[in-house]
C-alpha positions as CSV (number, residue, x, y, z in Angstrom):
1,M,148.9,69.6,95.1
2,L,151.0,67.3,93.0
3,Y,152.9,66.0,96.0
4,M,151.5,65.4,99.4
5,I,153.8,66.9,102.0
6,N,155.2,64.1,104.1
7,F,158.1,64.0,106.5
8,R,160.2,60.9,106.7
9,W,161.7,61.1,110.2
10,S,165.0,59.5,109.6
11,F,167.1,57.5,107.2
12,L,170.6,56.3,107.1
13,H,173.1,57.8,104.7
14,F,176.1,55.9,103.8
15,I,178.1,57.4,100.8
16,L,176.0,59.7,98.6
17,W,177.4,60.7,95.3
18,Q,175.4,63.6,94.0
19,L,175.2,65.1,90.6
20,N,177.7,67.8,89.8
21,F,176.7,70.1,87.0
22,E,177.9,73.1,85.2
23,H,175.4,76.0,85.0
24,A,174.6,76.7,81.4
25,E,172.7,79.5,79.8
26,A,169.1,78.3,79.4
27,A,167.0,78.9,76.3
28,W,163.6,79.3,78.0
29,P,160.9,81.1,75.9
30,S,160.2,84.7,76.6
31,S,158.1,85.3,79.7
32,N,156.5,88.4,78.2
33,V,153.5,86.5,76.9
34,S,151.2,87.9,79.5
35,T,150.7,90.9,81.7
36,I,149.7,88.5,84.5
37,Q,152.8,87.1,86.2
38,L,154.1,85.1,89.1
39,L,157.4,86.2,90.6
40,G,159.9,83.5,91.4
41,L,162.6,84.0,94.0
42,F,165.7,81.7,93.9
43,P,168.8,81.9,96.1
44,D,171.8,81.6,93.7
45,A,173.5,84.8,92.6
46,S,173.3,85.6,88.9
47,N,176.1,84.0,86.9
48,T,177.4,82.2,89.9
49,S,180.3,79.8,89.4
50,K,178.8,77.5,92.1
51,P,175.2,76.8,91.2
52,T,173.1,74.8,93.7
53,T,170.4,72.2,92.9
54,L,168.1,74.1,95.3
55,S,168.2,77.1,93.1
56,V,168.6,75.7,89.6
57,H,166.2,72.8,89.9
58,S,163.6,74.9,91.7
59,E,163.7,77.7,89.1
60,A,163.4,75.1,86.3
61,M,160.3,73.5,87.8
62,F,158.8,77.0,88.5
63,K,159.1,77.8,84.8
64,A,157.9,74.3,83.7
65,A,154.7,74.7,85.8
66,I,153.9,78.0,84.1
67,L,154.6,76.7,80.6
68,L,152.5,73.6,81.4
69,S,149.6,75.9,82.3
70,Q,149.9,77.5,78.9
71,Q,150.0,74.1,77.2
72,F,146.8,73.3,79.1
73,N,145.3,76.6,77.9
74,I,144.8,77.9,81.4
75,T,144.1,81.6,81.2
76,I,143.2,84.4,83.6
77,D,140.8,86.9,82.0
78,G,141.8,85.5,78.7
79,K,145.5,85.9,79.3
80,Y,148.2,83.3,79.9
81,I,150.3,83.5,83.1
82,G,153.9,84.5,82.7
83,W,156.8,84.9,85.1
84,K,159.5,87.1,86.5
85,V,162.6,85.7,88.2
86,V,164.8,87.2,90.9
87,Q,168.1,85.8,92.1
88,T,168.2,86.8,95.7
89,T,171.7,85.6,96.6
90,G,170.1,84.4,99.8
91,N,170.2,87.9,101.2
92,R,167.3,89.4,103.2
93,M,167.6,92.9,101.9
94,G,168.8,91.9,98.4
95,G,165.7,89.8,97.8
96,L,163.4,92.4,99.2
97,S,164.9,95.3,97.1
98,S,164.8,93.2,93.9
99,T,161.2,92.3,94.7
100,C,160.3,95.9,95.3
101,R,161.8,96.9,91.9
102,E,159.8,94.2,90.1
103,I,156.4,94.8,91.6
104,P,155.6,98.3,90.3
105,N,156.7,97.4,86.7
106,S,154.7,94.1,86.4
107,N,151.2,92.8,87.1
108,I,152.5,90.3,89.7
109,V,149.7,88.4,91.4
110,G,151.8,86.1,93.6
111,I,155.3,85.2,94.8
112,V,156.9,81.7,94.7
113,G,159.7,81.6,97.2
114,P,162.0,82.7,98.7
115,A,164.1,79.7,99.6
116,Y,165.5,80.6,103.0
117,S,163.6,81.4,106.2
118,R,165.6,84.6,106.8
119,E,164.4,85.9,103.5
120,A,160.9,84.6,103.9
121,E,160.4,86.7,107.1
122,V,160.8,90.0,105.2
123,I,159.2,88.9,101.9
124,A,156.1,87.5,103.8
125,E,155.7,90.8,105.7
126,F,156.0,92.7,102.4
127,G,153.5,90.5,100.7
128,A,151.0,91.0,103.5
129,S,151.5,94.8,103.3
130,I,150.4,94.8,99.6
131,N,148.0,91.9,99.9
132,I,150.0,89.5,97.6
133,P,150.2,85.8,98.6
134,V,153.7,84.3,99.0
135,I,154.3,80.5,98.8
136,S,157.7,79.3,99.8
137,Y,159.1,76.0,98.7
138,S,161.8,75.5,101.3
139,A,161.4,78.0,104.2
140,T,160.8,75.9,107.3
141,N,161.0,78.3,110.3
142,P,158.0,77.6,112.5
143,D,157.5,81.3,113.3
144,L,156.3,81.8,109.7
145,S,153.1,79.8,110.6
146,D,151.9,82.8,112.7
147,R,148.8,83.9,110.7
148,S,148.5,87.2,112.6
149,T,152.0,88.2,111.5
150,Y,152.2,86.6,108.1
151,P,148.5,86.4,106.9
152,T,149.4,85.9,103.2
153,F,152.3,83.5,103.7
154,Y,152.0,79.8,102.8
155,R,154.4,77.0,102.1
156,T,154.6,73.6,100.4
157,V,157.2,72.2,102.8
158,S,156.8,71.0,106.3
159,S,157.8,73.4,109.1
160,D,160.5,72.5,111.5
161,S,157.8,71.7,114.0
162,A,157.4,68.4,112.1
163,A,161.1,67.8,112.3
164,A,161.0,68.3,116.0
165,L,158.3,65.7,116.4
166,A,160.4,63.3,114.2
167,M,163.4,63.9,116.5
168,V,161.3,63.0,119.5
169,E,160.2,59.8,117.9
170,L,163.8,59.0,117.0
171,F,165.1,59.6,120.5
172,T,162.2,57.6,122.0
173,R,162.9,54.6,119.7
174,Y,166.6,54.4,120.5
175,N,166.3,55.4,124.2
176,W,168.5,58.4,123.8
177,S,168.1,61.0,126.5
178,S,170.2,64.1,125.6
179,C,171.9,65.9,122.8
180,I,173.9,68.9,121.7
181,I,172.5,71.2,119.1
182,I,174.7,73.1,116.7
183,Y,172.7,75.7,114.7
184,Q,173.3,78.6,112.3
185,N,172.5,82.0,113.7
186,D,169.7,83.1,111.5
187,A,165.9,82.6,111.3
188,F,166.2,79.0,110.0
189,G,168.8,77.8,112.5
190,S,167.5,79.6,115.6
191,G,163.9,78.8,114.8
192,G,164.6,75.1,114.3
193,A,166.8,74.8,117.4
194,K,164.2,76.5,119.5
195,V,161.3,74.2,118.4
196,I,163.5,71.1,118.8
197,K,164.5,72.2,122.3
198,E,160.9,72.9,123.3
199,A,159.7,69.5,122.0
200,F,162.5,67.7,123.9
201,N,161.7,69.5,127.1
202,D,158.0,68.5,126.7
203,N,159.0,64.9,126.3
204,G,161.6,64.5,129.0
205,F,164.8,64.8,126.8
206,K,167.6,67.2,127.6
207,V,169.5,69.6,125.3
208,S,172.8,69.8,127.2
209,Q,174.2,72.6,125.1
210,M,173.3,75.0,122.2
211,V,176.3,75.8,120.0
212,I,176.2,78.6,117.5
213,F,177.7,78.4,114.0
214,D,178.2,82.0,112.9
215,I,177.2,82.5,109.3
216,I,179.3,85.7,109.1
217,S,182.6,84.3,110.3
218,L,181.7,80.8,109.0
219,S,182.9,79.2,112.2
220,I,181.7,77.7,115.4
221,R,181.7,79.9,118.5
222,G,184.0,78.1,120.8
223,D,186.2,75.0,120.4
224,L,184.2,72.1,119.0
225,Q,186.4,69.4,120.3
226,T,186.4,70.8,123.9
227,I,182.6,71.4,123.8
228,L,181.8,67.8,122.7
229,L,184.4,65.9,124.7
230,T,183.5,67.6,128.0
231,S,179.8,66.9,127.5
232,A,178.0,63.7,128.7
233,S,175.9,63.8,125.5
234,R,177.0,61.7,122.5
235,I,174.3,62.8,120.1
236,V,174.9,65.9,118.0
237,I,172.2,67.6,116.0
238,I,173.2,70.1,113.2
239,W,170.5,72.5,112.2
240,A,172.0,74.3,109.3
241,I,171.8,74.5,105.5
242,V,174.0,72.2,103.5
243,D,176.9,74.6,102.9
244,Y,177.3,75.4,106.6
245,T,176.8,71.7,107.5
246,N,179.8,70.8,105.3
247,L,181.9,73.3,107.1
248,I,180.8,72.0,110.5
249,L,181.5,68.4,109.5
250,Q,184.9,69.4,108.3
251,N,185.6,70.9,111.6
252,A,184.4,67.8,113.4
253,L,186.6,65.6,111.2
254,E,189.7,67.7,112.1
255,A,188.7,67.5,115.8
256,D,188.1,63.7,115.5
257,V,184.6,63.9,117.0
258,L,182.6,62.1,114.4
259,G,181.8,58.3,114.3
260,P,182.0,56.1,116.1
261,R,182.5,58.4,119.1
262,F,179.4,60.5,118.4
263,T,176.2,60.0,116.5
264,W,175.4,63.0,114.3
265,I,172.0,64.0,113.0
266,L,171.7,66.5,110.1
267,S,168.9,68.7,108.8
268,S,170.1,68.5,105.2
269,S,171.8,65.9,102.9
270,V,175.5,66.6,102.3
271,V,177.7,65.8,99.4
272,F,180.0,63.1,100.9
273,S,182.1,63.0,97.7
274,S,183.6,66.3,98.7
275,F,185.4,64.5,101.6
276,N,188.4,62.2,101.0
277,V,188.0,58.4,101.3
278,T,189.5,58.2,104.8
279,S,187.1,60.9,106.0
280,Q,184.1,59.2,104.3
281,E,184.5,56.2,106.6
282,K,183.9,58.4,109.6
283,L,180.8,59.8,108.0
284,I,179.1,56.3,107.9
285,G,176.1,56.2,110.1
286,I,175.2,59.8,110.0
287,L,171.4,60.3,110.1
288,T,169.4,62.9,108.2
289,V,166.0,64.4,109.1
290,E,164.6,66.3,106.1
291,P,161.4,66.9,104.2
292,V,160.6,64.5,101.5
293,T,158.1,64.2,98.7
294,G,155.0,62.0,98.7
295,S,156.5,59.4,96.5
296,V,159.0,58.5,99.2
297,A,156.1,57.6,101.5
298,N,154.2,55.8,98.7
299,A,151.6,58.6,98.6
300,P,149.5,59.0,95.4
301,I,151.0,61.5,93.0
302,N,150.0,62.8,89.5
303,N,152.8,61.2,87.5
304,V,151.3,62.4,84.2
305,L,151.6,66.0,85.3
306,L,155.0,65.5,86.8
307,N,156.5,63.8,83.7
308,A,155.0,66.6,81.5
309,A,156.9,69.1,83.7
310,Y,160.1,67.1,83.4
311,D,159.7,67.0,79.6
312,I,159.4,70.8,79.5
313,W,162.5,71.2,81.7
314,Q,164.5,68.8,79.4
315,Q,163.3,70.7,76.3
316,Y,164.5,74.1,77.4
317,E,167.3,73.4,79.9
318,S,168.6,69.9,79.2
319,E,172.1,70.8,80.6
320,S,170.8,71.1,84.2
321,F,168.3,68.2,84.1
322,P,169.6,65.3,86.2
323,E,168.4,61.7,86.5
324,I,164.8,61.9,87.7
325,T,165.7,60.3,91.0
326,K,168.2,63.1,91.6
327,V,165.8,66.0,91.1
328,D,166.1,68.2,94.3
329,Y,163.1,67.6,96.6
330,Y,162.7,71.3,97.0
331,A,162.3,71.7,93.2
332,L,159.2,69.5,93.5
333,F,157.9,71.7,96.3
334,A,158.6,74.7,94.0
335,F,156.4,73.0,91.4
336,D,153.7,72.4,93.9
337,A,153.8,76.0,95.0
338,T,153.6,77.3,91.4
339,W,150.9,74.9,90.3
340,S,148.9,75.7,93.5
341,F,149.0,79.4,92.5
342,I,147.8,78.6,89.0
343,Q,144.9,76.5,90.2
344,A,143.9,79.0,92.8
345,L,143.9,81.9,90.3
346,Q,141.9,79.9,87.8
347,Q,139.3,78.9,90.4
348,Y,139.1,82.4,91.9
349,C,138.6,84.0,88.5
350,S,136.1,81.4,87.5
351,K,134.1,81.9,90.7
352,N,134.0,85.7,90.3
353,S,133.0,85.3,86.6
354,N,130.1,83.0,87.5
355,N,128.9,85.4,90.2
356,S,129.0,88.4,87.9
357,P,125.5,89.8,87.0
């Protein structure tokens, strides 16, 4: 893989100004160059007015990897690899139904995605039922590692089991003993909260309360201020995607239960510029535990390959290309997933060709 999967267990965020971009119609070349295709699943809705870097950057790197394989003259049975793209809207059934519509009409040999664990559960089962490999670039639910249930599912991002071990190390280092976990009620949130609680129990730490953030009502079940102020714990862990994390933090600001009264640990980086200046001061000191790429940990990477992919992205969709340091980490995991597929297909076909009589 281009990037070794590493997990940096914590780092301090002060004020993070992220790139804001307008989604523009891209001028990527036609994907109908081949009957052999990879299907990419990305979470933004088509023509959304609020594009996310997770979706836009990941889709761009997915396409860049495939075009790069064509530049390198990588073929399968003499044919270049092409692509199909589905915008899932992050919905379990929406992603599945769109995938089912694409499969019969195309020679799809693999699926890159989906983004969310709740989608990955059904897509992984579907992939197993028709013997098509699925590689997710951002689904982290530990349950997806069950090979008996998901035999054709893989991922290029660490599962939340790694995050749980990172949490244990963090609590050990700072002599913390207990926490409150706020989690979104889907596969990602419940899976992450479960594995963190199990890791804490195994290491003598206490989870004093598990609080649900309902992704339908977009609210916490119960009164956040009362829950926190009546608890002896002063460490709060949020296990939720960035959109829900923003809502939880806004609730915490209104209830005045952020810093310095409580230490908050997030599972995703938030856009602090969306909060006013007074609020930003209370966000100082928030910790984030998230997957990062090999370059962050000074692991060896193939910069030549990576820069070639960036060049392709800039050539066909310059409007969405940020500074290199602001490329979404999950986009790099999406590139890894796509390039892994390409290499695996090439090696498999080469091996079968050499073994033919």
